[in-house]
KOLNU-652960 format. One record per atom (N, C-alpha, C, O, CB): residue in one letter; x, y, z. Coordinates in steps of 0.2 Angstrom, whole numbers, plus 5000, padded with zeros to 4 digits. Each point is the difference from the previous one (the first is absolute). Glycine has a CB too. Example, Ala and Ser with C-alpha at 12.3 -4.5 7.8 and 13.67 -1.06 7.14 Angstrom:
A506649725039A499650065000A500450065000A500549995003A498649955003S500750114990S500450065001S499650055003S500350065001S500349914989
//
This chain:
M509050264848M499550005005M499950075003M500550045001M499849845002K499150144998K499850075003K500350015007K500049955004K499050054988P501250065010P500250015006P499649985006P500249975005P500450124990R498749935004R499549985005R500049935001R499849975006R499550134992V500849864997V500049925000V500649985005V499949965004V499550034985I501150045009I500649985004I500050025007I500249965005I500550054985A499050055012A499950025007A499549955004A500149995006A500150134990L499449855000L499549955004L500349935000L499749965004L499350114992L501549925000L500249935000L500249975007L499849945001L500650084987S500050025016S500249975006S499449995005S500049955003S501150114995L498449985002L499449995004L499749944997L499749965005L500250164997M500049874992M499749944997M500349945002M499749955002M499950114989L501149945009L500449945002L499949985007L499949945002L500950094989L499150025013L499949995008L499349985001L499949965005L501050124997A498649954995A499349995001A499849934999A499649975003A500250154995F500549854996F499749934998F500649964996F499949994994F498950065006P501749935004P500649974996P499849934998P500349974996P500450105011A498749904996A499949934998A499449994995A499849954999A500750025012W499350094986W499449994996W500149964994W499549964998W500250155005A500949884994A500249964995A499949925001A499949964996A500950135000E499249905011E499949935001E499349974999E499949944999E501050085010A498650034991A499349984999A499850004992A499449994999A500450055013K500649974984K499850014993K499849934997K500349955002K500550154996K498749904998K499749944997K500250004992K500050064997K499149935012P501049954988P500050004993P499450024997P499450005003P501449914997A499250114993A499450034997A499449955000A499450025001A501350054992A499549865007A499449954999A499650005007A499449984999A501349964993E499650085013E499750005007E499650065002E499650005004E501349924999A499250134993A499850075002A499250004998A499849984995A501350085003A498549975007A499350004999A499950064995A500450054999A499349915012P499750034985P499950064995P500050075003P500150054997P499249864997A500450095012A500050065004A500650035002A500150065003A498849915000D501749994996D500650025002D500550004994D500449965000D499450005012P500150094984P500449994994P500850025001P500250035005P498750004988V501549955002V500750025000V500050074998V499750024995V500749865002V500050165007V500050074998V500750024998V500150064998V499049965010A501449934993A500750024997A500349934999A499949955004A500250165002R500449894990R500449944999R500750024999R500250044995R498849895000V501550045009V500750014999V500349944998V500149955005V499950155003D500249894986D500249934998D499549955001D499450004998D501850035004K499049925003K499549955001K499650015007K499649965002K501149964992T499550145009T499650015007T499450054998T500150054997T501049945009E498449994997E499350034999E499850045006E500149975006E499649944985L500050155009L499850035005L499250014999L499850024995L501350045007H498549925003H499350005000H499750065003H500450045004H499649844996R499450144999R499750065003R500049995007R500150055004R499249974986S500649925013S499949995007S500750025003S500050025006S499149894993D501550074998D500650025002D500150075001D500350035005D500249874989V499350145001V500050085001V499650025005V500250055004V500049964984M499249975013M499550025005M500349985007M499950055004M499149934988N501349965009N500349995006N500650045002N500050025006N499649864993A500750144996A500650045001A499850075002A500350035004A500449904988M498850105005M499750065001M499850015008M500150055003M499549964985R500049935014R499850005007R500550005005R500050025005R499049924991A501650035002A500649995004A500450075001A500550005004A499549884993L499850174999L500450065000L499950045006L499549995003L500550014985P500550045014P499850055006P499450044999P499950024994P501449985008P498450025003P499450044999P500050064996P499650024996P500149945015Q500950084990Q500150064996Q500049994992Q499850044996Q500850015014L499649894988L500049984993L499349984998L499850014994L501449965007R498550005003R499349974998R499550064999R499549994997R500849905010Q499950174996Q499550054999Q500050034993Q499550044998Q500749995014Q500349954984Q500050034993Q499449964996Q499849955002Q501550074999P498550024994P499449974996P500249944997P500649994998P499050124999A500049845002A500149934998A500350004993A500449964998A498750005010D500650094988D500250004993D500750024999D500349994995D498550035002K501550025008K500750025000K500449945003K500649994998K499150145002L500149855006L500449955004L500149934996L500549975001L499050095009Y499949924987Y500149944996Y500649994996Y500449955000Y498450045000P501350064995P500549994995P500750015004P500549964998P498850084993M500750005014M500750005004M500149945003M500649975000M499250155002V499749845001V500249945004V500149954995V500549965001V498750075008L500549974985L500149944995L500750014997L500449955000L498450054997N501450075002N500750014998N500549985005N500649974998N499050124995N500349925013N500549985005N500049925001N500549975001N499350135005M499649874993M500049925000M500449984994M500449955001M498550055005I501150034988I500349984994I500850015002I500449954998I498650084994A501250025011A500750025002A500249955004A500649975000A499250154999E499849855006E500249955005E500249944996E500549965002E498850095007V500249934987V500149944996V500750004996V500449955000V498450034999L501350084998L500650014996L500649995005L500549974998L498950114994L500649955013L500650005005L500149935003L500549985001L499350145002S499649854998S500149935003S500349954994S500449965002S498650065006Q500849994986Q500249964995Q500850014999Q500449964999Q498550044995A501350075007A500750014999A500449985006A500549974999A499250134995G500049905012G500349975006G500149934999G500549975002G499050125005R500049874990R500149935000R500549984994R500449955001R498450045002K501350054992K500549994995K500750015003K500549974998K498750074993A500850015014A500650015004A500249955005A500450015004A499450114993K499849835003K500149945005K499850035008K500349975004K500649974988L498750115008L499950025007L499649965004L499950005006L500250114990A499549845001A499649955003A500449965005A499849975004A499450034986D501549995008D500449965004D500450045005D500449975004D499749954986D499850155010D500350045005D499949985007D499449995002D500650104990P500449905013P499949985007P499550055003P499549975004P501649974997L499050124998L499550055003L499349994998L499550015004L501550074997V498949914992V499449994997V499649945003V499550005002V500950064988K500049895010K499849945003K499850005007K499449985003K501349964990K499750105011K499850015007K499350045001K499649985004K501750024999R498750054993R499350045000R499449964998R499550015003R501250104995L499449854997L499549964998L499849955005L499449995001L501050024987A500149965016A499849965005A499650035006A499649975003A501549974994Q499150135004Q499750035005Q499350024998Q499549995004Q501550064999V498849964991V499450024998V499649935000V499450005002V501050094990Q499949865006Q499649935000Q499849985007Q499549985002Q501249994988D499850045015D499949995007D499450045003D499549985003D501749994999Q498850094996Q499450055002Q499349974997Q499550005003Q501350104998L499249894993L499449974996L499849945003L499449995001L500950064989I500149905012I499849945003I499850015007I499549975002I501449974991A499450115011A499850015007A499350034999A499549995004A501750035000E498750034992E499350034999E499549954998E499450005003E501150114994A499649854998A499549954998A499949955006A499449985001A501050034987Y500149975016Y499949965006Y499550035005Y499649975003Y501649984995V499050125003V499650035005V499250014998V499649995004V501450074999E498949954990E499450014997E499649935001E499450005001E501050094991Q499949865008Q499749935001Q499849995007Q499449985001Q501349974990L499750075014L499950005007L499450045001L499549985004L501750004999V498850094995V499450045001V499449984997V499550005003V501350094997S499249884994S499449984997S499749945004S499350005000S501150044989K500049925014K499749955004K499750025007K499649975002K501349954993S499450145007S499850025007S499450054999S499650015004S501649975000A498950074991A499550054999A499449984997A499850024995A501150065005T498749875003T499449974997T499450055001T500150045005T500349844997E499150124995E499450045001E499849995007E499850055003E499949954985Q500349945014Q499749985007Q500450045005Q499850035005Q499849864991K501150105003K500550035005K499950085000K500050035005K500849874993L499250134996L499950074999L499450035003L500050055004L500649944986H498849975009H499450025003H500050005008H499750045003H499749924986A500949985013A500150005008A500450055002A499850035006A500149854993N500650144998N500550065002N499650065000N500150055004N500949894992Y498650074999Y499650064999Y499550015006Y499950055002Y500249944985E499549955015E499650015005E500350025007E499850045004E499549874990K501350065007K500450025006K500250074999K500050045005K500449844996Y499850144993Y500250074999Y499450055002Y500150055004Y500849924987V498550025007V499550045001V499850005007V499850055003V499849934986K500449965014K499949995007K500450045005K499850035005K499749864992D501250115001D500550035004D500150074999D500350045004D500349854997A499250134993A500250074998A499550055005A499449995000A500949984988P500150085015P499650055004P499550044995P500250024995P500849985014P498450024994P499650044996P500350074999P500350035004P498749915001R500950084989R500350074998R499450054998R499549984997R501549964998E499150125008E499550054999E500150034993E500650024999E499249995014E499650014984E500150044994E499550065001E499550005003E500849904990V499950155003V499550065000V500050014992V500449994996V499950065015S499149984987S499850034994S500050075000S499750035005S499749874992A501050144999A500150075001A500050034994A500149984994A500550005016R499350094990R500150054995R500650055002R500150015006R498749974989H501550055000H500550055002H500050054995H499849994994H500949935012I499550144996I500150064995I500750025001I500250025006I498650024995L501649954994L500750025000L500150074998L499850024994L500549865004L500150165006L500150074998L500750025001L500449975003L498450065001P501450024992P500750025000P500350045006P500649995002P499250024986T499750025016T500350045006T499549995006T499449974999T501150124993E499849925014E499649995006E499450055000E499549995002E501549985004A499150094991A499550055000A499449984995A499450015002A501450085000D499449884993D499449974995D499649955004D499449995000D501350034990A499749935014A499649955004A499650035005A499449985001A501649944997K499250135006K499650035005K499450034997K499550005003K501550025004A499150014987A499450034997A499549954998A499450015000A501350084995V499549855003V499549954998V499749975006V499449995000V501349984991I499650035015I499749985006I499550055002I499549985003I501649965001E499050124995E499550055002E499449994996E499450015002E501550075001E499249914990E499449994996E499649935002E499450005000E501250064991L499849895012L499649945002L499650025006L499549975001L501449964995K499450115009K499650025006K499450044998K499550005004K501650005002K498950034989K499450044998K499549954996K499550034998K501250085001G499449835000G499649954997G500149984993G499649974997G499650085010A501449974990A500249984993A500049925000A500249975005A500450144993D499349874996D500049934999D500749984998D500450034996D498549975000F501449955008F500749984999F500249984993F500550024998F499549945014A499649994985A500149974994A500050064995A500550004995A499049895008K500150164997K500050054995K500650045001K500350034995K498449975005L501550025006L500650045001L500649964997L500450034997L499150035014A500549884990A500649964998A500050004992A500650014998A499349915012K499650084987K500050004992K500250074998K500350014995K498849915005E500750135004E500250074998E500750025002E500450044996E498449995005K501549955005K500650035003K500649955000K500550025001K498750065005T500749864994T500549955002T500550004994T499950014994T499449925012T501450074996T500549994995T500249934998T500449994996T500050125008D499249844999D500149934998D499649994994D499450005000D500849975012P500150014982P499649994994P499549955001P499450014997P501650024997A499149915009A499549955001A499450035004A499449984999A501549935000G499350135006G499550035005G499550054996G499450005002G501449985007K499450054986K499550044996K499449974997K499550025000K501550054998S499149875000S499549964997S499649965005S499449984999S501250014991S499749995016S499749955005S499850045006S499749975004S501049944992G499450165004G499850035006G500449995006G499850005006G499050004990G501849985002G500549995006G500049935003G500349995005G499750134997E499649844995E499949935003E500649964999E500349994995E498550015002L501449965009L500549965000L499849935001L500549955000L500250145005G498749894997G499849945001G500349975007G500250045004G499849944984Y499949965013Y500249975007Y500849995000Y500349984995Y498649965006F501450075004F500749995001F500249995007F499650025005F500650054985T500449895012T500249995006T500550065002T500250044996T499649835003K500450135007K500550055003K500649994996K500450054999K499049965012E500849934988E500749994996E500050024993E500550014997E499749905011D499250104989D499950024993D500250074999D500250024994D498949895004M500950135007M500150084999M500650025003M500349975005M498550054994V501550044999V500650035004V499750015007V499550015001V501050044988P500049955016P499850005007P499650065002P499550005003P501549944999E499250124995E499650065002E499350004998E499550025004E501650044995F498849914995F499350004997F499649955004F499450015002F501050024987A499949915012A499749945003A499850025008A499549995002A501149934990D499950115011D499850025007D499450055001D499649995004D501649994998A498850064993A499450055000A499449974999A499550015003A501350084994A499249864997A499449974998A499749955005A499450005001A501050014988F500049965015F499849945004F499850035007F499749975004F501049954990K499450155007K499750035006K499350034999K499750015005K501550024998L498649974991L499350034999L499549945000L500149944999L500450154994K498949935009K499449965000K499750014994K500150044996K499749975016K499749944986K499650004994K499750074999K499650025005K500249854996G500350164994G499750064998G500450075002G499850054998G499149895004E501650055002E500450055002E500550024995E500249964996E499650015016Y500550094988Y500550024996Y500550045004Y499950025006Y499449994984T501350005008T500650035004T499950075001T499850044995T501049875001Q499250115010Q499950075002Q500650054999Q500050064999Q499249905009T501450004991T500650044998T500349964994T500049944999T500250105013P500250004984P500349974994P500549955002P500450005005P499450104988V500349855003V500549945001V500550014994V499949994994V499249935011K501550084997K500650014996K500349944999K500249965004K500050164999T499949864990T500549944998T500450034995T500050064998T499149855005Q501350044994Q500550024995Q499650024993Q500350034996Q500649905009F498550064995F499650014994F499750075000F499850034995F500049855004G500150155007G499750065001G499650005006G500149975005G499950054983W499550025012W499550015006W499349974999W499750014994W500950105009H499249855001H499449964999H499550025005H500150025006H500649894990V498650095002V499550005004V499649934999V499949984994V500050155005I500049835006I499849935000I499349995003I499950035005I501349944995K498450004997K499349985003K500049925000K500049974994K499550145002V500349865009V499949935001V499249994998V499650025003V501449965006E498949974986E499349994998E499849935004E499450005001E500850054988D500249915013D499849945003D500649965003D500650024999D498549974993R500849975013R500549965003R499849935000R499449995001R500950115007R500149854992R499849935000R500649965002R500650025000R498550004992T500849925010T500549955000T500249974993T499549984997T500249995015A500950034986A500249984994A499849934998A500149955005A500850134995P498849904995P499849934998P500749964999P500550034998P498450004997A501049915007A500649954999A500250004992A499650004996A500149935015P500950074988P500249994993P499849934997P499949955004P501150134998T498949924992T499749944997T500649954999T500650025001T498550044993F500849885005F500549944999F500450024994F500649995001F498649935004D500650104990D500450024994D500450065001D500650004998D498549964995Q500750085012Q500550065001Q500649985005Q500550024999Q498550055000V500849885005V500649985005V500449944997V500549985002V498750065007K500549924986K500349944997K500850014999K500449965002K498550014993P501350085001P500750014998P500450005007P500649975000P499150094989R500149975016R500450015006R500049935004R500549985003R499150144998L499849844998L500049945003L500549954997L500349965003L498550065000V501249984990V500449964996V500850025002V500449955001V498750044990E501050075010E500750025001E500249985007E500649985001E499350124992Q499649905012Q500249985007Q500149925000Q500549985003Q498850115001I500349874992I500249935000I500649994996I500449955002I498450024998R501450074995R500649994997R500650015004R500549965000R499050084990Q500550015014Q500550025005Q500149945005Q500549985002Q499350144997E499649865004E500049945004E500349944997E500449965004E498650095002V500849934988V500349944997V500750014999V500449955001V498550034993I501350085003I500850004999I500450005007I500549965000I499250114990G500049965015G500450005006G500049935003G500549985002G499150145000A499849844998A500149945003A500449954996A500449965002A498450065002K501249994989K500449954996K500850025001K500449955000K498650044991V501150085009V500750015001V500349985007V500549975000V499350134993R499849905012R500249985006R500149925000R500549985003R498950125003E500149874991E500149934999E500649984996E500449955003E498450044998L501350044994L500649984996L500750025004L500549974999L498850054990A500750045014A500550025004A500249955005A500649995002A499150134996A499849865006A500149955005A500449944998A500349965003A498750085003A500949944987A500349944998A500650014996A500349954996A498550005003S501450115001S500650024996S500650035004S499850025006S499450004984K501449985008K500550035003K500150074997K500250004994K500449895008I499350165001I500050074998I500650045003I500050005006I498850004992E501650034998E500650045003E499950074997E500050004994E500849895007A499350165003A500050074997A500750035002A500249995006A498550024995F501650034995F500650035001F500050074999F499550034998F501049874998N500050135007N500150084999N500150014993N500249964996N500250055016P499550064986P500150024993P500749984997P500149994994P499150105008D501349915003D500749984997D500149925000D500649984999D499850135006G499149854997G500049935000G500249975006G500049945001G500350074987S499950035017S500249975007S499449985004S499450024998S501650055001K499149895006K499549985004K499850055005K500450035003K500049854995P499050135003P499750045005P500349985007P500149955002P498950084991T501150025012T500249995006T499549975004T499450035000T501450075000P499349845003P499449975004P499850045005P500350045004P500249854994A498850115003A499750045006A500149975006A500149945001A499050104991P501050005014P500049975006P499549955002P499450014998P501250105006A499549845000A499549955001A499450035004A499549984999A501449945002A499250135003A499550035004A499650054996A499450025002A501249975008A499650034984A499650054996A499449974998A499949944997A501250114999S498449995004S499349984998S499950014993S499549974997S500150055014A500750034986A499950024993A500549974995A500649985003A498950135001P500449874990P500449974996P500650054998P499950065000P499249874995A501450045003A500650044998A499850044994A499649984995A501249945009A499550144995A499950054995A500249964993A500549985000A499750125007G499349904988G500249974994G499849935000G500049974994G500950115004A498949895007A499949935000A499349994997A499550045002A501249945008P499249964987P499349994997P499549995005P500149965004P500450004985T498950065010T499549995005T499349994996T500050014994T500550065015L499149894994L499449984997L499450045004L500050015006L500449884990A499150135000A499450035003A499649955005A500049944999A499950144991P499849955015P499649965005P499449974996P499950024994P500550055016E499449884993E499449964997E499450054998E499749994994E500649915012T499650144998T499450054998T500150064996T499650034999T500049935012A501150054988A500250064996A499750004993A500149954997A500950065010T498850044991T499850014992T500550054997T500050014994T498849965008E501650075002E500450054998E500749975001E500249975005E499050134997G501349924993G500749985001G500149934998G500649984999G499550095010V499449894988V500149944998V500350004993V499850054996V499249915010P501550004992P500350014994P499549994994P499549965000P501549995005T499150104990T499650004994T500449994994T500650015000T498550065006L500649914989L500349994993L500150064996L499550034999L500149855002S501050134997S500050064995S499949984993S500149944998S500850115009P498850004989P499849984993P500649984997P500650025001P498550064999A500849874995A500649974996A500450064996A500649994999A498849905001T500250164999T500450064996T500450045004T500450044997T498649964996K501050005014K500450045004K500749975001K500149955004K498950095002Q501549984990Q500749975000Q500450065002Q500649985001Q499249934990
//
């Protein structure tokens, strides 16, 4: 086995340890999902490799697909070989293996249960109602449309400002002098943005300008020295339903999980112990806060801090 294959093996095993559970026999495989490797009676399909590639850390996914594919496939073959060897060694009966399998199974069942709850709650009607409320309650945000000229020194920026005072065209100067590669072709145009979209120094200067005005002194940021001109100001349009939908679904998800956990906790006996297994010291009766380490549940309206499910692959 090549050294680079061995180096990736541990990452592969961590990234998708349960991929083999989804393998299908050849008779069930769709024509568009051919068998790409066979180890004894175990078959690997192209979809298995594609899913494994998507599960890799970002730094590995940046490699060219024609190089990454054979590396991933070789690692998957290696995993099958190791798994077969482990089964021959009776490791399927090892108590630790059984315990970890049970943990993965519990996580998968919990995730499937939550998805069922969410699918029943996150209906299109509910999502659209939440969207209308979101748009109604969201405070209006101001946007400006601006151009800028980025320069390496303060002296260069001051020289540009002097040219503007003499009537020079801002867009033309940007194409000639800006060090921003995109600005050379667009005349320094940035389009519409909110104050939060830019670094503070740039945003503060831009939002102080009226339509048609440019900065009378250079603006310094970590990128260099800027001369900024505001082309227009407006109230930002409300985001579309599709733009907000993922956030709305996540909000419902957190609400559903929190409500269900509170419901289940109320009907269950829950005990939490110190790391050494001892019982926590009871809090004084007059104390308003729970004892350190004691389990607590998020308030009804909370969307942060609500228990969430970890991916089954995180062991």
